[in-house]
N, C-alpha and C positions, 0 to 999 in steps of 0.2 A: 557443768558446762561440757558438752561433748567436744571432741577434737575438731570436727567439721565446723562447728559454730565458732570455735576459737580461731580457726584458720580464716573464716569469713571476716571476723572482726579485725583480725590483723591486716588482711588485705584492704579492708575498707579504711582502716586508720592510715595505712600506708599511702593509699590514694589521696586521702584527705590531706595528709602532711605534704605530699608532693604538690597537690593543688595549691595549698597555702604558700608553699615555697615559691611556686611560679607566680602567684598573685603578688607576693611581697616583692619579688624580683622585678615584676612588671611595673608595680607601683613605684619602686625606687627609680627605675629607668624613666618613667613618665615624669616623676618629680624632678629628676636631674635634667630632663629635656626642657621642662617648663622653666626651671631655674636658669638654664642656659639661655632660653629665649628671653626671659626677663632681663638677664644681664646684657644680652645683645641689644635689646630695645633701649635699656638705660644708657648703654654706650652710644647708641645712635642719637639719642636725645642730647647727650652731652656734646657729641661731635657737631650736631646741628647748631647748638647754642654757640659753640666756639666759632664755627664758620660765619654765623650771622654777626657775631661781634667783630670778626675780622673784616667783614664786608662793610660794616658801619664805620670802622676806623679808616678803611681804604677810601670810602666815599668822602670822608672829611679831608683826606690828604691828597685827593686828586688835584693835580696841578696842570696837567696837559692832556690832550687827546690820546697820547700814546699810553696813558695809564688805563684806558678803557679795556684792553684785552685782559688785564688782571682782574678787573671787576667782572667781566663776562665769565672768566674761568671760575671765579668764586660762585657766581650764580649757578653755573652748571653743577658744581660740587654740591651746593645747597639743594638743588632740585633732586639730585641723585640720592642724597641722604634722606630727604623728605619722602621720596617714593618708598624707600625701604622702611622708614618709620611708619608710614601709613599702613603697612602690612601687619604691624605688631598687634594692633587692637581692632582691626577692621573685620567684622564678621561679613560673611557673604549672604545676602538675602535679596529677594525680589529681583532676580535677573543679574545680580552682580557676580562677577567671576574674574579670575586672573586671565591675562592675555594668553592665547595659545602660542605655541612655538612659531607658527606661521605669522601670527599677528605681531610678534616681537621683532620680526625682520624689518626694522625701520629703515627707510631710505636715508641717505646722507642729506644734510642741509647745508646751505650757505648763509652767512650773515649779510643781509642787505642793508645798506645805509642810504637814507634819503633825507631830503631837506623838508622840514615841517614848516608850520606857520612862523613868520618873523625870523626865518633863517635858522630855526632850531634844528639840531641834528637828531634824527630818529633812526631806529634800527628795527629789524625784524628777521624772522626765520623764513628762508626761501627754499622750497623743495621743488626740484625740476627733474622730470623723468630722465634717468640715465646720466645725471650730472652730479659730480661730487667735488669739482674744483671750479674756481673762477675761470681758469683757462679753458676748460671744457665748455663752460657757459658761453664764452665769447665766440666759439666756433659753431654754435647752433644755427641752423638755417630754417628749421621748422618753427612755425608759430603754434603754440599750444593754447587751448582753452585754460582758463585760470579760475581758481576760487580764492577769494580774499576773506580772511576770517577775523572777526573782532573778538578779542578776549574780554573777560569779565572785569570785575572790580579788584581782583586780587593784585597785590603789589608785585608778586612774582608769577607772571602768567605761564611760565615755562615755554617749551618749544613747540607745542601742538603736535607732537610726533605721531600720535595715533590718527589724527585727522590728516596729517601729512601723508601717512601711508595709504589711507583710504583714497585720497584724491590722486596721488601719484599712480597708484595701482589702476586707477580709472582713466589714466591718460591726461590728467590735469596738472598744471602747475599749482602749488599751494603756497600762498603767502600769508604769513602770520605776523603782522606788524605790531609793535609795542607802542602804545600811546605814551605821551610824556608822563613821567612819574611812575612808570611801570617797567620792571625788568630791564631789558637792554637799553631802554630810553629813560631810565630813572633819573639821569642827570639833566634831562631836557626841561624839567619843570616839576612842580609839586604833585604829589599823589592826590587824586581826586577825593579819596575817602578822607584823608586828613583835612582837606579844604571843606568838605561837607560837614565834618564834625565841628570844625571851628566856626563855620557860619551858622549852622543849625537853622537853615532857612530854606523853605521849599523853592522859592523863586531863584535863589542863588544856586541851589542844586541843579535846577533846570539849565541855568546859564552855564554851569560847569560842564554839563553834558554837551551843550551846543559848542563850547570851546573845544572839548575833546573831539568833536566831530570834524573840526578843522584838520586835526591830525589824520583822521580817516580819509578825508577828501584828498589830502596830499599823497597818502599812500595809494589811493585809487589812481590818481594822475601819474604817479611814478610807475605803477605797474603797467598802465596803458602804454607808456612810452618805451617799454623794453622791447627790443627787437624780436625776442623769442616768445612774446605774448601776442595772441590774437585779440586786439582791443575790442573787437565786436563780440567776443565770447568770454566775458568775465561775469562771474556770479559772486554773491556775497552771503556770508552767514555769520553767526555769532550768538553767544549765550549770555543771559543776564544783562549786565551793563553792555556787553557786546551785542545783545539783542536790541537794546535801546539804540545803539550806534547804527545798527543795520536798518532800523526803521527811519532814523533821521536821515540817513544817506538815501534811502529809497524815496523819501519825500523830495529830495533835491534832484533826483532823476539824472545822475551823471552818465547815463547810457549803459548801465549794467543790465544783463539779460534776465537775471532772476535773483530772488532773495529768500533765504531760509533763516528767519529769526527764531531762536530758542528762548523760551521763558522770558520775554522782554519786560523788564521793569517789575518783576514779581515782588522783590523785597522793597520796592519803592512805590508800590501801588497806592499807598495812602497819600502820596504827594500829589495833590490835585492838579497843580499846574503841569507837572510832568505827565500825569495820566492823560490830561486833555491834549497835551502836545502829541502824544503817541497816537491817540485816536485821530487827530487831525492828519498825522503823517500817513496812517493807514488809509484814511479816506482819500488823500490826495495822490498817493503813489500810483504809478501806472504799470509797472513791470509785474510779471508773475511773482507770486509770493506764497510761501508755504510756512505757516506758523505752527510750531511744535511745542508741546509740553507733555508732562506725565502727571498722573493723578496724585503722586506722593509729594508734589511741590508745595511750597509754603501756601500758595493760593493758586487756583486755576483761573482767577478773574482776568488776567491778561488774555488768555486764550478765548474765554467766553465773550469778553467785551470786544477785543480787537478782532476776534474771529467773526463775530456777528457783522461788524463793519465790513470786513473783507468779503464775506460771502454775499453781502448785499449787492456787490458789483455784478453778480449774476453768472459768472463763468466758473464752475467748480473745478475745471481742469487747470485754469490759469491761477485762480485764487483758492488756496486750500488751507484747511486746518486739520490737525489730528491730535487727539488726547490719548496718549498711550497709558498702559497700565502702570501702576506704581513701580518705581525703580529704587533699589537700595533699601537701607535700613531706617532712614530718617528723612526729614525734609531737605536737609543739606545735600545728602546723596542724590536725591531726586532732582534737586535744583542744579547742582554744580557738576555732577558726574555723568549725567545721562548723555549729554551732547558729545563729550570728548573721550570717554573711556572705551576700551575695546568692547566691553559688554553692551554699553549703550549704543555705540555705533552699529553693532550687529543687529540691533533692534530697529533703529530708524532708517538706516541707509537703504534697505530694500524699497523704501518709499521715496527717500530723498534723492537718490541717484537717478532713478527713472524720471522724476520730476525735472531735474536739471537737464537730463538728456533731451527731454521733450522740448525744452525751450532754448537750448543752446546748440541745436543742430545747425 
């Protein structure tokens, strides 16, 4: 073996050893980072469980209205931890992404209290352009257009912050009321999902939606009565169970200017009485409506069925439907996250906002 060849072999071995050392070091770092992430996620899961246990204890101990702020604070903590926990195992696919720094600049909200059916106390999140305190709200002289949004079936609907930013940035007031049994209004009555599970009856389920719509109608009337709201320029949207509520409200025609229901009744489409009720609502409603779904949802039957009824009215500018491409990694992402996440909003809002502007001028 000549000297040059020996030198070549030595250099090659040296490079190989260095590369192996770098690979081992990188692998160790990656394992450490993965372990740290796993530990973080486990800690978040434990923290969430503890907070939810504390919330249940507090709900049982509530004795007076003054205890409600404690419950609201726990709800806020639960939502914050849940958002972090959602990042642990959530891949990004089919249009999903994190919010941009600009999208994360959420406007402040106020907690609105209003009287529901039979004197119940209901609450919701209220976003008003340029307002962060009740004192500022009382000094407003301008009347704003408004969007009222109906949440889904989730027991903790959150604060609707991404939608709040969308509409406040567009010059709207955004009102996100919680129906009885949900979130801020959890103590105003039983949660609809618990009632449906207990009854296990399609007709009862429909009646529960009709009862929940009484909450929505009181929210509409409350919003109309506020001095800073233009009662002639209010629109309504909502997804899933909130889409059902949007259609039921449109059927009653309380004078709203436009409706944007997302995936209405998708997971309840096998409920024949409810399905027929929604078809009737779409057939009867008079205001402009834009029904939205995406292909990845559990079923697109609501859009194809209700959309056909809507389009039969004959004015494609006033009555619209749109089926977007699949969103997210699974049916639940497509169903629950398209309407209210930053990524989903960026997809549908270029169609939704002009639609509202056209009919709310």
